[in-house]
DSSP file (Angstrom, degrees, kcal/mol; ACC not computed):
  #  RESIDUE AA STRUCTURE BP1 BP2  ACC     N-H-->O    O-->H-N    N-H-->O    O-->H-N    TCO  KAPPA ALPHA  PHI   PSI    X-CA   Y-CA   Z-CA
    1    1 A X              0   0    0      0, 0.0     2,-0.6     0, 0.0     0, 0.0   0.000 360.0 360.0 360.0 126.9    0.0    0.0    0.0
    2    2 A X        -     0   0    0      3,-0.0     2,-0.2     1,-0.0     3,-0.0  -0.771 360.0-144.9 -87.7 120.3    1.4    3.4   -1.0
    3    3 A X        -     0   0    0     -2,-0.6     2,-0.4     1,-0.1    56,-0.0  -0.571  22.0-104.6 -85.8 148.0    0.8    5.9    1.8
    4    4 A X        -     0   0    0      9,-0.3     9,-3.2    -2,-0.2     2,-0.4  -0.580  46.2-169.4 -71.9 124.8    0.0    9.6    1.0
    5    5 A X  B     -A   12   0A   0     -2,-0.4     2,-0.5     7,-0.3     7,-0.2  -0.889  28.8-114.9-120.4 147.5    3.1   11.6    1.7
    6    6 A X     >  -     0   0    0      5,-3.1     4,-2.4    -2,-0.4     3,-0.1  -0.673  24.8-147.0 -70.7 121.9    3.8   15.3    2.0
    7    7 A X  T  4 S+     0   0    0     -2,-0.5    -1,-0.1     1,-0.2    -2,-0.0   0.678  93.0  53.1 -70.7 -15.7    6.3   16.0   -0.9
    8    8 A X  T  4 S+     0   0    0      3,-0.1    -1,-0.2     1,-0.1    -2,-0.0   0.855 128.7  10.6 -87.1 -36.1    8.1   18.7    1.1
    9    9 A X  T  4 S-     0   0    0      2,-0.1    -2,-0.2    -3,-0.1    -1,-0.1   0.505  91.3-122.6-122.4  -7.6    8.9   16.8    4.3
   10   10 A X     <  +     0   0    0     -4,-2.4    -3,-0.1     1,-0.2     2,-0.0   0.450  60.9 143.0  81.8  -1.7    8.1   13.1    3.5
   11   11 A X        -     0   0    0     -5,-0.1    -5,-3.1    -6,-0.1     2,-0.4  -0.362  57.8-105.1 -72.9 155.0    5.6   12.8    6.4
   12   12 A X  E     -AB   5  56A   0     44,-3.1    44,-2.5    -7,-0.2     2,-0.5  -0.657  33.7-138.3 -84.0 133.6    2.5   10.6    5.9
   13   13 A X  E     - B   0  55A   0     -9,-3.2     2,-0.5    -2,-0.4    -9,-0.3  -0.809  15.6-169.1-100.8 127.6   -0.7   12.6    5.4
   14   14 A X  E     - B   0  54A   0     40,-3.5    40,-3.1    -2,-0.5     2,-0.5  -0.974   3.3-175.1-114.2 123.8   -4.0   11.7    7.1
   15   15 A X  E     + B   0  53A   0     -2,-0.5     2,-0.3    38,-0.2    38,-0.2  -0.975  16.0 162.9-120.4 117.9   -7.1   13.5    5.9
   16   16 A X        -     0   0    0     36,-2.4     2,-0.1    -2,-0.5    54,-0.1  -0.852  39.1 -99.3-133.1 164.5  -10.3   12.6    7.8
   17   17 A X        -     0   0    0     -2,-0.3     2,-0.1    52,-0.2    35,-0.1  -0.460  55.2 -84.2 -79.8 157.0  -13.8   14.1    8.4
   18   18 A X        -     0   0    0     -2,-0.1     2,-0.1     1,-0.1    -1,-0.1  -0.405  49.2-116.2 -63.1 132.0  -14.5   16.1   11.5
   19   19 A X        -     0   0    0     10,-0.3     9,-0.9    -2,-0.1    10,-0.3  -0.451  24.0-130.0 -72.3 142.3  -15.4   13.8   14.4
   20   20 A X  B     -D   27   0B   0      7,-0.2     2,-0.5    -2,-0.1     7,-0.2  -0.620  26.3-105.0 -86.8 150.7  -18.9   14.1   15.9
   21   21 A X     >  -     0   0    0      5,-3.0     4,-2.7    -2,-0.2     5,-0.2  -0.665  28.7-147.6 -74.9 121.5  -19.4   14.5   19.6
   22   22 A X  T  4 S+     0   0    0     -2,-0.5    -1,-0.2     1,-0.2    -2,-0.0   0.845  91.4  45.8 -63.8 -38.1  -20.6   11.1   20.8
   23   23 A X  T  4 S+     0   0    0      1,-0.1    -1,-0.2     3,-0.1    -2,-0.0   0.883 128.6  20.1 -76.4 -38.9  -22.8   12.3   23.6
   24   24 A X  T  4 S-     0   0    0      2,-0.2    -2,-0.2     0, 0.0    -1,-0.1   0.567  93.5-126.7-112.1 -11.8  -24.6   15.2   21.8
   25   25 A X  S  < S+     0   0    0     -4,-2.7     2,-0.3     1,-0.3    -3,-0.1   0.541  70.9 109.3  81.2   5.5  -24.2   14.3   18.1
   26   26 A X  S    S-     0   0    0     -5,-0.2    -5,-3.0    -6,-0.1    -1,-0.3  -0.730  75.6 -89.3-114.5 167.5  -22.7   17.7   17.0
   27   27 A X  B     -D   20   0B   0     -2,-0.3    -7,-0.2    -7,-0.2     3,-0.1  -0.494  28.9-177.0 -76.5 137.7  -19.2   18.6   15.9
   28   28 A X    >   -     0   0    0     -9,-0.9     3,-0.6     1,-0.5    -1,-0.1   0.148  45.5-117.3-113.3  13.9  -16.7   19.7   18.6
   29   29 A X  T 3   -     0   0    0    -10,-0.3    -1,-0.5     1,-0.2     3,-0.4  -0.407  52.6 -47.9  80.5-162.3  -13.9   20.5   16.1
   30   30 A X  T 3> S+     0   0    0      1,-0.2     4,-2.6     2,-0.1     5,-0.2   0.402 104.0 103.1 -92.0   1.9  -10.6   18.8   16.0
   31   31 A X  H <> S+     0   0    0     -3,-0.6     4,-2.9     1,-0.2     5,-0.3   0.892  78.4  51.9 -55.3 -45.1   -9.9   19.0   19.7
   32   32 A X  H  > S+     0   0    0     -3,-0.4     4,-2.1     1,-0.2    -1,-0.2   0.917 113.5  44.3 -60.2 -42.4  -10.7   15.3   20.5
   33   33 A X  H  > S+     0   0    0     -4,-0.2     4,-2.1    -3,-0.2    -1,-0.2   0.900 115.1  48.3 -67.5 -40.7   -8.4   14.0   17.8
   34   34 A X  H  X S+     0   0    0     -4,-2.6     4,-2.4     2,-0.2    -2,-0.2   0.913 111.8  49.3 -64.8 -43.2   -5.7   16.4   18.8
   35   35 A X  H  X S+     0   0    0     -4,-2.9     4,-1.9    -5,-0.2    -2,-0.2   0.900 109.3  53.3 -59.2 -43.4   -6.0   15.5   22.5
   36   36 A X  H  X S+     0   0    0     -4,-2.1     4,-1.2    -5,-0.3    -1,-0.2   0.924 110.5  46.6 -60.0 -46.1   -5.9   11.8   21.5
   37   37 A X  H  X S+     0   0    0     -4,-2.1     4,-3.0     1,-0.2     3,-0.4   0.902 109.2  54.5 -62.8 -42.5   -2.6   12.4   19.5
   38   38 A X  H  < S+     0   0    0     -4,-2.4    -1,-0.2     1,-0.2    -2,-0.2   0.848 107.5  51.2 -61.8 -34.9   -1.1   14.4   22.4
   39   39 A X  H  < S+     0   0    0     -4,-1.9    -1,-0.2    -5,-0.1    -2,-0.2   0.790 122.3  29.5 -71.0 -29.1   -1.8   11.5   24.8
   40   40 A X  H  < S+     0   0    0     -4,-1.2     2,-0.3    -3,-0.4    -2,-0.2   0.733 115.8  44.7-105.6 -27.3   -0.1    8.9   22.6
   41   41 A X  S  < S-     0   0    0     -4,-3.0     2,-0.2    -5,-0.2    -1,-0.0  -0.806  74.2-115.3-121.9 157.0    2.6   10.5   20.5
   42   42 A X    >>  -     0   0    0     -2,-0.3     3,-2.0     1,-0.1     4,-0.6  -0.516  38.6-106.6 -81.3 161.0    5.5   13.0   21.1
   43   43 A X  T 34 S+     0   0    0      1,-0.3     3,-0.4     2,-0.2    -1,-0.1   0.759 119.3  60.5 -60.9 -24.8    5.3   16.4   19.4
   44   44 A X  T 34 S+     0   0    0      1,-0.2    -1,-0.3     3,-0.0     3,-0.1   0.593 101.2  55.0 -78.2  -9.7    8.1   15.3   17.0
   45   45 A X  T <4 S+     0   0    0     -3,-2.0    12,-1.8     1,-0.1    13,-0.4   0.560 113.5  19.1-104.2 -10.8    5.9   12.4   15.7
   46   46 A X  E  <  -C   56   0A   0     -4,-0.6     2,-0.3    -3,-0.4    10,-0.2  -0.976  55.3-170.3-152.6 162.1    2.7   14.1   14.6
   47   47 A X  E     -C   55   0A   0      8,-1.9     8,-2.6    -2,-0.3     2,-0.7  -0.979  25.0-127.2-155.2 148.5    1.3   17.5   13.6
   48   48 A X  E     -C   54   0A   0     -2,-0.3     6,-0.2     6,-0.2     3,-0.1  -0.882  23.9-178.4 -95.5 119.5   -2.1   19.1   13.0
   49   49 A X  E     -     0   0A   0      4,-2.7     2,-0.2    -2,-0.7     5,-0.2   0.868  51.2 -78.4 -87.0 -41.6   -1.9   20.8    9.6
   50   50 A X  E >  S+C   53   0A   0      3,-1.5     3,-1.5   -20,-0.0    -1,-0.2  -0.554  91.6  15.5 148.2 149.0   -5.4   22.2    9.5
   51   51 A X  T 3  S-     0   0    0      1,-0.3     3,-0.1    -2,-0.2   -33,-0.1   0.781 133.6 -27.3  30.1  65.6   -9.1   21.3    8.9
   52   52 A X  T 3  S+     0   0    0      1,-0.2   -36,-2.4   -37,-0.1     2,-0.6   0.520 109.2 118.6  88.0   7.8   -8.9   17.5    9.0
   53   53 A X  E <   +BC  15  50A   0     -3,-1.5    -4,-2.7   -38,-0.2    -3,-1.5  -0.931  32.0 169.1-113.1 120.7   -5.3   17.1    7.9
   54   54 A X  E     -BC  14  48A   0    -40,-3.1   -40,-3.5    -2,-0.6     2,-0.4  -0.906  17.5-151.1-121.6 150.6   -2.8   15.5   10.2
   55   55 A X  E     -BC  13  47A   0     -8,-2.6    -8,-1.9    -2,-0.3     2,-0.3  -0.966   9.5-170.9-125.2 145.7    0.8   14.3    9.4
   56   56 A X  E     -BC  12  46A   0    -44,-2.5   -44,-3.1    -2,-0.4   -10,-0.2  -0.975  22.2-148.0-132.8 144.7    2.7   11.5   11.0
   57   57 A X  S    S+     0   0    0    -12,-1.8     2,-0.4    -2,-0.3   -11,-0.1   0.453  83.1  54.2 -95.3   3.5    6.4   10.6   10.6
   58   58 A X  S  > S-     0   0    0    -13,-0.4     4,-1.9     1,-0.1     5,-0.1  -0.989  72.9-135.7-134.5 148.9    5.8    6.9   11.1
   59   59 A X  H  > S+     0   0    0     -2,-0.4     4,-2.6     1,-0.2     5,-0.2   0.878 105.5  55.6 -66.0 -39.0    3.5    4.4    9.4
   60   60 A X  H  > S+     0   0    0      2,-0.2     4,-2.4     1,-0.2    -1,-0.2   0.913 109.0  46.0 -62.3 -45.2    2.4    2.8   12.7
   61   61 A X  H  > S+     0   0    0      2,-0.2     4,-2.0     1,-0.2    -1,-0.2   0.888 112.8  51.2 -66.9 -39.0    1.2    6.1   14.1
   62   62 A X  H  X S+     0   0    0     -4,-1.9     4,-2.6     2,-0.2    -2,-0.2   0.938 111.3  47.6 -61.6 -47.2   -0.6    7.0   10.9
   63   63 A X  H  X S+     0   0    0     -4,-2.6     4,-2.5     1,-0.2    -2,-0.2   0.906 111.1  49.6 -63.7 -42.9   -2.4    3.6   10.9
   64   64 A X  H  X S+     0   0    0     -4,-2.4     4,-1.7     2,-0.2    -1,-0.2   0.904 112.2  49.2 -63.6 -38.6   -3.4    3.8   14.5
   65   65 A X  H  X S+     0   0    0     -4,-2.0     4,-3.1    -5,-0.2     5,-0.3   0.944 111.9  48.1 -63.9 -46.5   -4.8    7.4   13.9
   66   66 A X  H  X S+     0   0    0     -4,-2.6     4,-2.0     1,-0.2    -2,-0.2   0.881 109.4  53.0 -65.1 -37.5   -6.7    6.2   10.8
   67   67 A X  H  < S+     0   0    0     -4,-2.5    -1,-0.2    -5,-0.2    -2,-0.2   0.885 117.5  38.5 -62.5 -37.6   -8.2    3.2   12.7
   68   68 A X  H  < S+     0   0    0     -4,-1.7    -2,-0.2    -5,-0.2    -1,-0.2   0.910 129.0  25.4 -77.0 -45.6   -9.4    5.5   15.4
   69   69 A X  H  <        0   0    0     -4,-3.1   -52,-0.2    -5,-0.2    -3,-0.2   0.546 360.0 360.0-108.6  -9.9  -10.6    8.6   13.5
   70   70 A X     <        0   0    0     -4,-2.0    -1,-0.2    -5,-0.3    -3,-0.1   0.510 360.0 360.0 -94.0 360.0  -11.5    7.6    9.9
């Protein structure tokens, strides 16, 4: 499987839809996904690019993120 990569830095690009708030059914923005990443990864291993786009420097971190948030 060829992973989508940023041509400038080589990081793997994850683009997902905005998560819904489970309790109320409305969107809470990207805070839940960003908090999830902060709990699991160091700052050097991921970054939030903007509006549904995250980047990861390892395939394992990318795959875990996609399993959780896609």
